[in-house]
N, C-alpha and C positions, 0 to 999 in steps of 0.2 A: 332524815334521809329523804331526798327528793326522788321521785320516779325518774326524772331526767338523768340524775347522776347514776342510778343503777343501769339505766339503758345505755348510757355512755360507756361505763366501764365494761359492760358485757360486750358491746359492739367493738371496742378497742381490743379486748381480749381475743375475740374471734378473728379479727384481722391479723393480729400479731401471731397467734398460735396456730390458726388453721389456714388462713390465706398465705401467710409468709412462712410460718413454721420455724425450723431451726435458724437462729440468727447468729451465724458465724461468717468469717471471711470466705470459707469454702462454700461454693454454690450461690453466693450472692445474697443470702438472707440478711446479712448485716446491713448491706447497702439498701435493701428493700425496706428494712425497719427504719433506717435513717430517713428515707424518703417519706414513709408513712407518718413519722413523728413530725417532720418538717411541715408536711402538707396539712396535717391536723391542726397544728399550732397556728399556721397561717389562716386556715379556715375559721379559727376562733378569734381572729383579729389581732394576732401577735406578730411582731416583727422578729424574725428568727435569725440568729447569728450562727455561723458554722465555724468552729474552732478546729481547724484541720492540722493533721500531722502525719508523718509517714511511719508505717509499721511494716517491716519487711518490704515487700514490693508494692504495698497498697497505701492509698490515702484514706484515712479514717477520720471521723469527726465527732467531737462533742457538739451538741446543739444547745443553745440557750436563748431565752427571751426575757425581757424585763417588763414587769407589770407595776402599776402604781406610779408614783412620782419618779422621775429619773434619778438613778443613783448618782451620788456626787459628794463632794466635800465642801461644806460651807466654812470659810476661814474663821467665822465667828463662833462655830459650834465645836463641841468636843470631838476628838478624833473618832471617826466611824459613825457619827450621829446620823448621817444620811447614807450609810452603807446598806446594801441590800441584805435581806434574809434570803438565804439560798435554800431551795428545795430541789433535791436531785434524785435520780434513779438511773441505774444502768440498763441498757437495752439489748445487750448481747446475751447469748445462752451458751451452755456447754454443748459440744457436739452430740447429735443423736437424740435431742429432746426439743419439744416445742416450748419448753421453759415457761409454763403457765404461772406458777407461783414465783419461780426464779427466772426472769424477773418481770414478766409481762404484767403481773398484778400491780407492781409499783409504777410501771410506766403508764398503765391505765389510770391509776389514781392521779399521777402527775398531770396527765393530759386533761382529765376532768377538772382538776383544781385550777389549771391554767385557764381553761375556758370560763370557769366561774369568776376568777379574778379579772379576766378581761372584760366581763360584763359588769362586774361590781368591783372596781379597782380598790386595792387596799390603801391604807393611809400612809404606808411606808413602802419603799422599794422592795419588791420580791423578784428574785431571779430564779426561774425554773430551768433546770439543766438536765439534759439526757446525756449520760456518760456512756462512752463506748468502751469496749475491751476491759471489762471488769473480771471476766472469767479467765481461767488458765488457757493458754500459757502466758498471757500478759499480766495476770494477777500478781501483785506485789513486785512488779518490775517498773522501770521508768516509763514504760509504754502503757501502763494502765491509764485509762482515760481520765479518771479523777486526779491522778498524780500529775498528769500534764496540766490539767485545769488549775490545780492549786499552785503548781510551780509558776505558772504564768500570772496568777493572782499576786503571788508574793513578789515576783519580779517587777510588776507594775505598781507595787505599793498599795494594793487594794485591801480594803477591810470588809468584814461582814459582821452583822449582829449575831449571826449563828447559822450553821448549815444543818438542814434536816435531810438526812439521807434515807430514802425509802428502800427497804431490802426485804423482799418476800412478805407481802402484806395481804394475802388473799386466801389463807387456809385456816379453817377452824376444825376442832376435833373434841371429842369427849375426854380424851386423855392427854395431859400435858406432861412432858418430861423436862428435866432441868439438868445442867451439869452438876457434878458432885457437890461443890460448895454451896449450891443454892437449893438443894433438895429439902433442906430443913429450915428454909428462910421464911416460910409462911406464904409463898406465892400460890396462886390458885391451882387446883388440880385439873380444871377444865380449860381447854385451849380455845377460849372464845374472847380473849382480851388482846389488845394491842400493846406492845412493849416499847418503851423508850429507854435507850441505853446511852449514857454519856460517860465521859472520863472526868478526872478531877478538875480540870480547867473549865469544864462545861457545866458545872453544877447550876449556875444561874440560868443558863439556857434550858437545861433539863427540867428544872423546877417550873419555869414559866410555861414551857410547852405542856407539861403535865397538867398544870392548873387550867390551861386553856382547854385541853382535852376533857377534863373533868366537868366542864360546862356542857358537854354532850352526854346526857344520861343514857344514851342508847348504845354506847361503845365503852366497855370497861377498859381501863388503862392501868398498867403497872410500870414502874420505873426501876432502874438500876444504875448506880454510879460505880465505876471501877477506876481507881487511881492509876497513875503512871501510864497514861495513854492506853489503858486496857491490858497491859502485858501480864498482870497477875492472873487473868482469865483469857487466854489467847483466842478463844472462840468468839469473843465479843469484838474482835478486830477484823472479822472476815467480810468486810465490805468497804465501800468508798468513803465512809465517814473517817476511817483510819488515816486516809490521806490528809484530811484536815487536821486531825489530832497531831500527826507527825510534823506539821508545819506551824503548830501553835495556835490554830484557829479553833474556836468553840464549835462543837458539832455533836450531833446525836444520830443514832440509828433508830429508825422507827421500823418495827418488825413484828411478824407473827411468831418469831423465835426460830424460824427456819427448820433445820433438821432435828431440833428438839421437839417439834410438833409434826412436821410434815414428813411422812415416810417415803414420799416420792422425790425427795431432794436429789437432783442431778441424775434422775432416771427417766427413761422414756415414758413412764407413767405420770410424769408431771404435766398433765393435760388440762385443757380449758374446763373440762367437765368436773374437775376437782375444786374449782374456785368457788368461794362464797361471795357472790356479787353484792349482796346486801351488806356484808361486813365491809367490803371495799368502799361502797357508797357512803357508809357511815363514817369511814375514815376521812373522806373528802370533807365532810362537815366538821370533823374534829380538827383537821388541819387548818381550816379557815379560822376557827376559834383560837387555835394555838398561835397562829400568826398574829392575830390581834393582841394576844397576851404578850408575846415576845416584843411586839412594837411598843407596848407600854412599859415593859419591865427591863428590856435589854437594849436601851438606847445607845449606850456608848461602850459596851463591852465588845472588844474586837479581837485583837491578837496580842499575844505576849510580846 
């Protein structure tokens, strides 16, 4: 973990949670967060693209930037060989909360990772995406930002080596809870690890990312694979990675396990003061290592 990464995630968290606060359409917080993310990425040297669409009477946007070599398809290569690794996080909140863990923590890590990759470009294309409208009432509707993003990917015939969706990655605790089927599966009792959750079609991606994370001895990692797009355990579908699963793209959720760990989930007490910035900074390190492993091991695995 570098001091710069810790300082960066802490500064981003304060800006998102304290300066902006609630990030919904009501009151302008969502638009303010969009501007902050855009300007931060530009300041890091990234070229930012706005993927706009209409929701009710408002224009909302997913934001993305490409790092490393340009994505594209080489006619002489296997399909998807030059497709990007996608790293994404949603930037909206539920009403009435500053949304520190959900999901400022993930946006902070995404911004810190993008800045690092802009300084030290990866060997393969990486697309960093900030999704809008993940929370209700747009959640699991056609207006959820990640669903719009994935539909447009599919319509354009685009591939990906795999999508890494960051969802609540900033909370640690002495007591870790699990859903019923996993209580006796041997997972840690202490909530100081990061989790990687994939579906059946994403096993290769899950394995590669975990192996990369394991190269960072300072952040414990656990993984879980649920077949059938996660439906046997519906709690693992509650973020933007499910949008990729449902369209046949390999994807994983990287998470602190959300409400199985964090008692402040969707409450006004989900504040900046509850975040573990050291934990988040170590995740930036792990993601860089994981991306390198995916680049090596997931060269042509794209979409069913």
